[in-house]
N, C-alpha and C positions, 0 to 999 in steps of 0.2 A: 117101140123099136128104135134102136140107136143106129146112127150112121157109122160111127167109129167109137171105140172105147179103149181104155187102158186101165188095168187093175194092178194095184200095188198093196202089199201087206207090210205093215210096220210093227215092230215089236215095241211095246210100251212098258210100263212098270207093273209090278205085282202079277206077272204072268198074263197080262192082257195084250192082245193083238188088235190092230186097227186095220181093217180092209177098206181101201178107198177105190172106188171105180169112177173115173172121170169119163164123161161121154158127151158126144155131140148128137143131136137128134137129126140134124140136116147138114149137108155139105157146107163148109165154111160158116156154120152157125155158131152160136155161143156154147160154151161148155158148162155142164152141170156135174154134180157128183152124187154118189150114193156111198154111205159109210155104214159099216157093220162092225160092232165091237164084239170080240170073242175072248173067252178066258180058257186057256188050255185047250183050244180047238172047239169049244162049245159056244155057240152064239149066245150073247147076253142081250136080250131085247130085240126089237125090230130093226130092220134096215132103215136108215134115215136118209131122205133125199134133201138136197140143198134147198133151203127155204126161199132164197132169192135167185139162185141160179145165175146164168148169164155171165160167166167168167170169160175173159177174152182169149185165154189159152189153157191148154191142158195142165201146165204146171201150176197156174193160179188155182184151178179147180181142185187139183190134188192137195195143195197146201191148205186150202180152205176146208176140205174134207178131213185132213189130218187134224187140224185145229179143233174141228167139231168133235171128232172122235176122242181127242184128249180131254175136252170139256166133259164129255159123257162119262169117261172113266173117272175123272176127278170127282164128279158128282156122286158116282157109285161108291167110291172109296171114302169120300167125306174127309173130315179133319183128322181121323184116326191115323192116316198115313203120315201126317206131318208132326206127330208127337215125338 
């Protein structure tokens, strides 16, 4: 159960969206994130939690989640997108 959270959906390339939920488990505690990659509204794979966690603020947690989502999409698309 989280103390507080904030969710944001980012549009990425090739029809992918990245949903990032930054959250705190306790008052004034560190921030973690959950990231879910979707394509045209359909989830692609499981929701992924921050492996290291413990960001100092919500913005840092959201940006780390966004970068993780971008890496997931880039791995799914592979090199064929860069041709």
